[in-house]
Structure formats: C-alpha cells, structure tokens
C-alpha positions as CSV (number, residue, x, y, z in Angstrom):
1,M,105.0,146.2,78.4
2,R,105.7,143.4,76.0
3,N,107.0,140.5,78.1
4,T,105.0,138.1,80.2
5,S,106.1,135.6,82.8
6,S,103.9,133.0,84.3
7,S,103.6,131.5,87.8
8,G,103.7,128.1,86.1
9,E,105.1,126.6,83.0
10,I,103.8,127.8,79.6
11,S,104.5,125.2,77.0
12,L,105.4,126.0,73.4
13,I,101.9,125.0,72.2
14,Q,100.2,127.0,74.8
15,R,102.3,130.0,74.0
16,K,101.6,129.6,70.3
17,A,97.9,129.3,71.0
18,Y,97.9,132.5,73.1
19,N,99.9,134.4,70.5
20,A,97.4,133.3,67.9
21,M,94.5,134.5,70.1
22,L,96.2,137.8,70.6
23,Q,96.8,138.3,66.9
24,I,93.3,137.5,66.0
25,A,92.0,139.8,68.7
26,Q,94.3,142.7,67.6
27,K,93.4,142.2,64.0
28,N,89.6,142.1,64.5
29,R,89.2,144.6,67.4
30,T,87.4,147.8,66.5
31,G,86.6,149.2,69.9
32,D,86.9,148.0,73.5
33,E,85.9,144.4,72.8
34,I,87.4,141.7,75.0
35,T,85.5,138.8,73.5
36,F,86.3,137.3,70.2
37,E,84.9,134.4,68.1
38,V,86.4,132.8,64.9
39,P,86.2,129.4,63.1
40,I,88.3,126.8,64.9
41,S,90.1,126.2,61.6
42,E,91.5,129.7,61.7
43,L,93.0,129.3,65.2
44,E,94.3,125.8,64.3
45,S,96.1,127.0,61.2
46,L,98.1,129.5,63.4
47,V,98.8,127.0,66.2
48,G,99.9,124.2,63.9
49,H,97.2,121.5,64.5
50,T,94.6,120.7,61.9
51,N,93.0,117.5,63.2
52,S,89.4,118.6,62.6
53,N,88.1,115.3,63.9
54,N,89.3,115.8,67.4
55,R,88.5,118.8,69.5
56,E,89.7,117.3,72.8
57,Y,93.1,118.8,72.5
58,L,91.6,122.3,72.2
59,K,89.6,121.7,75.3
60,Q,92.7,120.6,77.2
61,M,94.6,123.6,75.9
62,A,91.8,125.9,77.1
63,R,91.9,124.3,80.6
64,Q,95.6,124.8,80.8
65,L,95.5,128.4,79.7
66,M,92.7,129.0,82.3
67,D,95.0,127.6,85.0
68,I,98.0,129.9,84.2
69,K,98.4,133.3,85.7
70,V,100.7,135.9,84.0
71,E,102.7,138.6,85.7
72,F,103.5,141.9,83.9
73,D,106.4,144.2,84.5
74,F,108.6,146.6,82.6
75,K,112.2,145.6,81.9
76,G,114.2,148.7,81.3
77,E,112.4,150.5,78.5
78,S,113.9,153.8,79.8
79,A,115.8,155.0,82.8
80,G,113.2,157.4,84.0
81,R,110.2,155.2,83.5
82,K,108.6,153.8,86.7
83,S,107.9,150.1,86.9
84,A,104.3,148.8,86.8
85,W,103.2,145.4,87.9
86,G,100.1,143.2,87.5
87,I,98.8,139.7,87.6
88,A,95.9,138.0,85.9
89,N,94.6,134.8,84.3
90,M,95.7,134.4,80.7
91,V,92.1,134.1,79.5
92,A,88.8,134.7,81.3
93,E,86.7,132.1,79.5
94,V,86.7,129.8,76.4
95,Y,83.7,128.3,74.6
96,I,83.4,125.9,71.7
97,S,80.1,126.0,69.7
98,D,77.6,123.1,69.7
99,D,78.6,122.1,66.2
100,G,82.3,122.1,67.1
101,Q,83.2,124.5,64.3
102,R,83.7,127.8,66.2
103,I,85.7,128.9,69.2
104,K,85.0,132.0,71.4
105,W,87.2,133.4,74.2
106,S,87.6,136.6,76.3
107,F,90.4,138.3,78.1
108,P,90.2,139.8,81.6
109,P,89.3,143.5,81.1
110,E,92.5,145.1,82.5
111,L,94.7,142.6,80.8
112,A,92.9,143.3,77.5
113,K,93.7,147.0,77.7
114,R,97.4,146.1,77.7
115,L,97.7,143.1,75.5
116,L,95.4,144.3,72.8
117,N,97.2,147.6,72.5
118,P,99.9,147.1,69.9
119,E,101.8,150.0,71.3
120,V,102.1,148.2,74.6
121,Y,102.3,144.5,73.7
122,N,104.5,143.3,70.9
123,R,102.6,141.7,68.1
124,I,104.3,138.5,67.1
125,D,104.8,137.7,63.4
126,M,103.1,134.4,63.0
127,R,105.6,133.4,60.3
128,M,108.3,133.7,62.9
129,Q,106.3,131.9,65.6
130,N,105.8,128.9,63.3
131,V,109.6,128.2,62.9
132,F,110.3,127.9,66.6
133,T,110.0,124.4,68.1
134,S,110.6,125.2,71.8
135,G,109.0,127.6,74.2
136,S,112.4,128.8,75.3
137,A,113.3,129.8,71.7
138,L,110.0,131.6,71.1
139,T,110.2,133.4,74.5
140,L,113.8,134.5,73.8
141,Y,112.7,135.8,70.4
142,E,109.8,137.7,72.0
143,T,112.1,139.2,74.6
144,V,115.0,140.3,72.4
145,S,113.0,141.5,69.4
146,R,111.5,144.3,71.4
147,Y,115.0,145.9,71.7
148,Y,115.6,146.0,68.0
149,G,114.2,149.5,67.6
150,F,116.3,150.9,70.4
151,E,119.7,152.6,69.9
152,L,121.6,150.5,72.4
153,R,120.1,147.2,71.2
154,E,121.0,145.6,74.5
155,T,118.6,143.7,76.8
156,F,118.2,144.1,80.5
157,R,120.8,142.3,82.7
158,E,119.6,139.7,85.1
159,H,121.1,136.8,87.1
160,W,121.2,133.6,85.0
161,T,118.6,132.0,87.3
162,A,116.1,134.8,86.5
163,W,116.7,134.2,82.8
164,S,116.2,130.5,83.4
165,V,112.7,131.1,84.9
166,I,111.8,133.6,82.1
167,L,112.8,131.3,79.2
168,S,111.7,127.9,80.7
169,G,108.4,129.4,82.0
170,A,108.8,127.3,85.1
171,P,108.5,128.7,88.7
172,K,112.0,127.5,89.6
173,P,115.3,127.8,87.8
174,H,117.6,125.1,86.6
175,A,119.6,123.6,89.4
176,Q,122.9,124.2,87.6
177,F,124.0,126.7,85.0
178,R,125.3,124.0,82.6
179,D,121.8,122.5,82.3
180,F,120.3,126.0,81.7
181,N,123.0,126.6,79.2
182,K,122.0,123.6,77.1
183,M,118.5,125.0,76.8
184,L,119.8,128.5,76.1
185,M,122.2,127.4,73.3
186,R,119.3,125.6,71.5
187,A,117.1,128.7,71.8
188,M,119.8,131.0,70.6
189,E,120.6,128.7,67.7
190,Q,116.9,128.8,66.6
191,V,116.6,132.6,66.9
192,N,119.8,133.3,65.0
193,A,118.9,130.7,62.3
194,H,115.5,132.2,61.6
195,E,115.6,136.0,62.4
196,T,116.6,137.8,59.2
197,R,117.2,141.3,60.6
198,F,119.7,140.7,63.4
199,S,121.6,138.0,65.3
200,I,121.9,137.9,69.1
201,E,125.2,137.6,71.1
202,L,125.3,136.3,74.7
203,H,127.2,138.4,77.2
204,L,128.1,137.1,80.7
205,S,129.5,138.6,83.9
206,K,131.0,136.6,86.7
207,R,131.2,136.8,90.5
208,G,134.4,135.1,91.4
209,R,134.4,131.9,89.3
210,K,130.6,131.6,89.1
211,I,128.4,132.9,86.3
212,D,126.4,135.9,87.6
213,K,124.4,138.1,85.2
214,L,123.8,137.6,81.5
215,W,122.3,139.8,78.7
216,F,122.0,139.8,75.0
217,V,123.2,142.3,72.4
218,L,121.5,142.5,68.9
219,K,123.8,142.8,65.9
220,D,122.5,143.7,62.4
221,K,122.9,140.9,59.8
222,E,124.9,141.9,56.8
223,Q,122.1,141.3,54.3
224,S,118.4,141.0,55.1
225,Q,116.7,137.9,53.8
226,L,113.2,137.6,52.4
227,P,110.6,136.8,55.1
228,L,110.3,133.0,55.4
229,E,107.2,131.1,54.6
230,S,106.7,128.2,57.0
231,Q,104.1,125.7,58.0
232,A,103.2,125.7,61.7
233,T,104.2,122.6,63.5
234,M,103.3,121.3,66.9
235,V,106.3,119.1,67.6
236,S,109.8,119.5,66.3
237,E,111.7,116.9,64.3
238,L,114.3,116.7,67.0
239,V,111.7,115.7,69.6
240,M,110.0,113.3,67.2
241,K,113.3,111.5,66.5
242,S,114.4,111.4,70.2
243,L,111.1,110.0,71.5
244,M,110.4,107.6,68.6
245,T,113.9,106.1,69.2
246,L,112.6,105.3,72.7
247,G,109.5,103.6,71.3
248,L,106.8,106.3,71.5
249,T,104.2,106.7,68.8
250,D,103.4,109.9,66.9
251,N,100.2,110.4,68.8
252,E,101.8,109.8,72.2
253,I,104.5,112.4,71.4
254,T,101.9,114.9,70.4
255,L,99.9,114.4,73.6
256,L,103.1,114.8,75.7
257,A,103.9,118.0,73.8
258,M,100.5,119.3,74.9
259,E,101.6,119.1,78.5
260,H,105.4,119.7,78.5
261,D,107.7,122.0,76.6
262,E,110.3,120.6,74.2
263,D,113.3,121.4,76.5
264,Y,111.7,119.4,79.4
265,L,111.0,116.4,77.1
266,L,114.5,116.5,75.7
267,A,116.0,116.7,79.2
268,Q,114.1,113.5,80.2
269,A,115.0,111.8,76.9
270,E,118.7,112.6,77.4
271,F,118.5,111.3,81.0
272,T,116.9,108.1,79.7
273,S,119.5,107.6,77.0
274,K,122.4,108.1,79.4
275,R,120.8,105.6,81.9
276,I,120.4,103.0,79.1
277,S,124.0,103.3,78.0
278,K,125.4,103.4,81.5
279,S,127.6,100.5,82.3
280,G,127.6,98.6,85.5
281,M,123.9,99.0,86.1
282,D,120.9,96.8,85.5
283,P,119.8,97.1,81.8
284,I,116.6,99.0,81.0
285,A,114.2,96.4,79.6
286,H,111.5,99.0,78.5
287,P,113.0,102.3,77.5
288,K,109.6,103.7,76.6
289,G,108.2,103.0,80.1
290,F,111.3,104.3,81.8
291,F,111.1,107.6,79.8
292,Q,107.4,108.0,80.7
293,S,108.3,107.5,84.3
294,A,111.1,110.1,83.9
295,V,108.6,112.6,82.4
296,E,106.1,112.0,85.3
297,N,108.7,112.1,88.1
298,N,111.2,114.5,86.5
299,Y,114.3,112.2,86.9
300,A,116.4,114.8,85.0
301,D,115.5,117.5,87.6
302,A,114.5,119.9,84.8
303,P,112.4,123.0,85.4
304,R,108.7,122.5,85.1
305,R,105.4,123.6,86.6
306,S,104.0,122.0,89.7
307,L,101.5,119.5,88.4
308,Q,98.0,119.8,89.8
309,K,96.1,116.8,91.3
310,R,94.0,116.1,88.2
311,E,94.5,113.7,85.3
312,S,94.7,115.0,81.7
313,P,94.1,112.9,78.6
314,A,97.9,112.7,78.1
315,H,98.4,111.7,81.7
316,K,95.8,108.9,81.5
317,L,97.2,107.6,78.2
318,L,100.9,107.8,78.9
319,T,101.7,107.7,82.6
320,A,103.0,104.3,83.8
321,P,102.2,103.4,87.4
322,T,104.9,104.2,89.9
323,A,107.1,101.2,90.4
324,K,106.7,99.5,93.8
325,P,108.8,96.8,95.5
326,R,107.5,93.5,94.2
327,A,106.1,91.0,96.7
328,K,108.1,87.8,96.8
329,S,105.1,85.6,97.4
330,K,103.1,86.2,94.2
331,P,104.2,86.7,90.6
332,D,102.7,89.7,88.8
333,I,100.8,87.8,86.0
334,K,100.1,91.0,83.9
335,R,103.7,92.1,84.2
336,T,104.9,88.7,83.1
337,L,102.5,88.7,80.1
338,D,103.6,92.2,79.1
339,T,107.2,91.2,79.3
340,M,106.6,88.1,77.2
341,K,104.7,90.2,74.7
342,E,107.6,92.7,74.4
343,A,110.0,89.8,73.8
344,W,107.6,88.2,71.2
345,R,107.2,91.6,69.5
346,A,111.0,92.2,69.3
347,A,111.4,88.7,67.8
348,K,108.8,89.4,65.1
349,I,110.3,92.7,64.3
350,K,113.7,91.0,64.0
351,E,112.2,88.4,61.6
352,I,110.7,91.2,59.4
353,E,114.0,93.1,59.4
354,E,115.9,90.0,58.3
355,K,113.4,89.2,55.5
356,F,113.4,92.8,54.3
357,Q,117.2,93.1,54.2
358,A,117.4,89.8,52.3
359,Q,115.5,91.4,49.4
360,D,117.1,93.2,46.5
361,S,116.6,97.0,46.1
362,A,113.8,96.6,43.6
363,K,111.8,94.3,45.9
364,Q,112.5,96.7,48.8
365,A,111.2,99.6,46.7
366,K,108.0,97.5,45.9
367,I,107.5,96.9,49.7
368,I,107.8,100.6,50.4
369,D,105.4,101.5,47.7
370,D,102.8,99.0,49.1
371,I,102.9,100.8,52.5
372,K,103.4,104.3,51.1
373,Q,100.1,105.6,52.4
374,D,100.8,104.4,56.0
375,L,104.4,105.7,55.9
376,S,103.4,109.1,54.6
377,A,100.8,109.5,57.4
378,N,103.8,110.1,59.7
379,T,105.0,113.4,58.4
380,V,108.4,113.4,60.2
381,I,109.3,109.9,59.0
382,W,108.0,110.6,55.5
383,D,110.1,113.8,55.2
384,Q,113.2,111.9,56.4
385,Y,112.5,109.1,53.9
386,R,112.3,111.6,51.0
387,K,115.5,113.4,52.1
388,K,117.6,110.5,53.4
389,G,116.1,107.3,52.1
390,L,115.9,104.3,54.3
391,S,117.6,105.7,57.4
392,K,117.6,103.7,60.6
393,L,114.6,105.6,62.0
394,V,112.7,105.1,58.7
395,L,113.4,101.4,58.6
396,K,112.2,101.0,62.2
397,T,108.9,102.5,61.2
398,V,108.7,100.4,58.0
399,Y,109.1,97.2,60.1
400,E,106.5,98.3,62.5
401,I,104.0,99.1,59.7
402,I,104.6,95.7,58.1
403,M,104.1,94.0,61.4
404,K,100.9,95.9,62.1
405,K,99.4,95.0,58.7
406,N,100.5,91.4,58.6
407,V,101.0,90.0,62.1
408,P,97.9,89.5,64.3
409,E,98.1,90.2,68.0
410,P,99.2,87.2,70.0
411,S,96.9,85.4,72.5
412,A,98.1,84.4,76.0
413,E,98.5,80.8,74.6
414,D,100.7,82.2,71.7
415,L,102.9,84.0,74.2
416,L,103.3,81.0,76.4
417,Q,104.2,78.8,73.4
418,F,106.7,81.5,72.3
419,A,108.3,81.5,75.7
420,L,108.6,77.8,75.8
421,E,110.1,77.6,72.3
422,T,112.6,80.3,72.9
423,G,113.5,79.2,76.5
424,S,112.6,82.7,77.8
425,L,110.1,81.5,80.3
426,Q,112.7,81.2,83.1
427,T,114.0,84.7,82.2
428,V,110.5,86.2,82.4
429,A,109.8,84.5,85.7
430,A,113.0,85.7,87.2
431,A,112.3,89.3,86.1
C-alpha cells in the first residue's frame, strides 16, 4: 500500500509537509512509536518554508491536515492479492512547544503501522519532492514510481475521471477531459523533467469518440543522471509570475498557496486573464479583486475541496466581499475612494515609469543598486533580474518599490484633488 487518496483536496504544501513528517518518523522510529518530535527548523527545511518569525502558517497547516481523511487501497500490486481498504485522519494531533522552537505530532495507531513501514508505504526522496511545484505532479510521481521495480512497468488502468480525482486531490473530477488534460500535461512535464531513471508515457483507450481509461508506462532513460540537489520551494515561479501579473503580492500568493493547489490557482488565473482580454464585455477595473473572487467562488469550475464554514488567515486577508447589486439611492463612499486610490496609484506608477525610462543605462543601474536590498527580498523577481535583466515583471516590481519608498499614502483630500485635476470624478461617480 503506497498510494493515498483523500476525501478532500490535499494541496502541494500539505502533501510536502506530510511526506516530511513521514520521512522524519521513518528515519527516527526504533520501535512502535507513533509520536515524534523535532525542531521546527528541521521540518521547515523539508517543506520549503523558513520564516522563523511566523509560526501561524504551521498552525494553519496542522489544522488543515487534521481536517483531511485519507483512504487506503491496493492498486494492482499482483493479480492474486486481495484488496484491503481503510480510512483515517492524516494525523491524530500536533503540538508546538511553548518557546515555538519544536513541533510534535502523532499518527493514528493503525495508520502508523502501514505508513511507517517502508515495505508498505513508499518513502519519498525529499530531493525529488522539492522539485515539484504542484500537488498533481508530486502525486503522479508518487503513483508511477512504485511501478519502477516491476517487470511490466505499467500502472493500473482507470477511467480518466478517477485519475482526475487522484491527481487533483479533490472529491470531484474535472468537468471536461480537456481541463483535466491541461493539469495532466503539466504534471507529466515536471515528472519527466526531473526523474532521472525513467520517463512516463501516457496511454489512452476510447469508448466511441470519448476518452475512457488511461494508464502510464515507464520507459528507462538512456543515461541516468546524477541525483539533483534542489532547494525546497513553497510556490513555483509560474504561479508567482501569473499572480503577480494580476497584482498580488509575494505574501498574498504564499497565503493562497497554503489553501489551494497550484493547478487550482492557475485555472482561476487563466479564467481571469481570458475574461480581461475578452472583447465585447465590460472591462475588469480591478484584476486582483476579480481573481480573488474567482478563487473564492471557483469561476473556472476547477476541482477543489468543499470549503468548510470557517475563516482561515488567508481567507480573512484575501477574500473580497461577494459583489451585490448596488442600490441606486446611495453612492458607496468606500468603493468610490478605493476606485480613486487605484486611479491615483496607477498615475503615480506611470510617472515613475516615465522618469525611469528617461534615464540612461548608468543612472538606471544606480537606481537598481539603491533598491537592491528590497528587490532581492522577492526571490522570484530577483532570480529573474539576474537571469533576464529588466524584464517587464522586474520593472513592474521596481516601480512599485520606488513608489513605496518615496511616495506617501494619499489622504482623502489628496484623492479628491487628484480626481478634480484629472477629470476622473465623473467617471468614478458613474462607476
């Protein structure tokens, strides 16, 4: 028994945390122990989060793991082997020490017998775990790698909707195969890019014109590569780029990744981008707010867990209120001020952009050097700057840093004066 499927979504970060817990437990277990305790820094280094000043994300992760139940079954290990089934909470309890330096957890007793037995549950190579940036890719790797030691090297065959549930970790499959296929292709690309022993090939069967079952065949790679050394990361560069383009900050993206898997966020980002570029419809004034609403309400109809009636830190920080029909009698003053502030901010950014572009390369380099510390704090942007120079995404961040350091927040009077000077007051009122 090496595969697990959940009754709710298991995000990439939750899956990484659980694999890290399992590896620590398997490594340190000497008898029948089901409770384990290590420095928080040890767990963080495997998960990919090292913000020692904030333990709230660990508490939230623990709450989420406690809420998820896992089902266990056998998937075709051998023809004569009987199927066994079970269900349990992923973890029984989690504690953080008073000084915030150590974490302790325990597994349900029956679950521990299976998961902590390396002959039963596949022990994941943490170096491989670190390279995957989506839960679907990591799950696909966990699933197919168990067949590498078998002569046939072919996975079990299931209807594509069953694979959709397995790989997405959601209780319901994708509504259409083409949407599932987007997630599957990204997952296969990651596995084939990073697995050094074999590559995986997708095989399909049809019933009439419709896709029916699918399975994977493992093929040896011609030359094995050296095991890769990689740094654990919580959020992929693809997600960072997609969401920053919509106006989200590094911290907001990290909080969203705590709650949702990469594939779900990318589906909502793609929906938002298509809606923004769609002709013949009212323009989206606030892409960030629209995207946040898409995440909350699943505009893209992507697989996800059924959200519980409780607010998480990410929910409190990011969720925009559901849009309601506006009353005709009274203007929404807060909405008007927010709209004016967005217009003011856009104008200031435009001014900064024009001034920056008017400088020669030496002066631009001096400006970048002056904000180097702030720019390097965003690892994704800093990496892109070092590789590609002043790309569009890097410049956007540069302008925002310059504005934050040099332009004070406007008062209500400043915003009103700006609206009068630019003639945008009528536009704001009409909105």
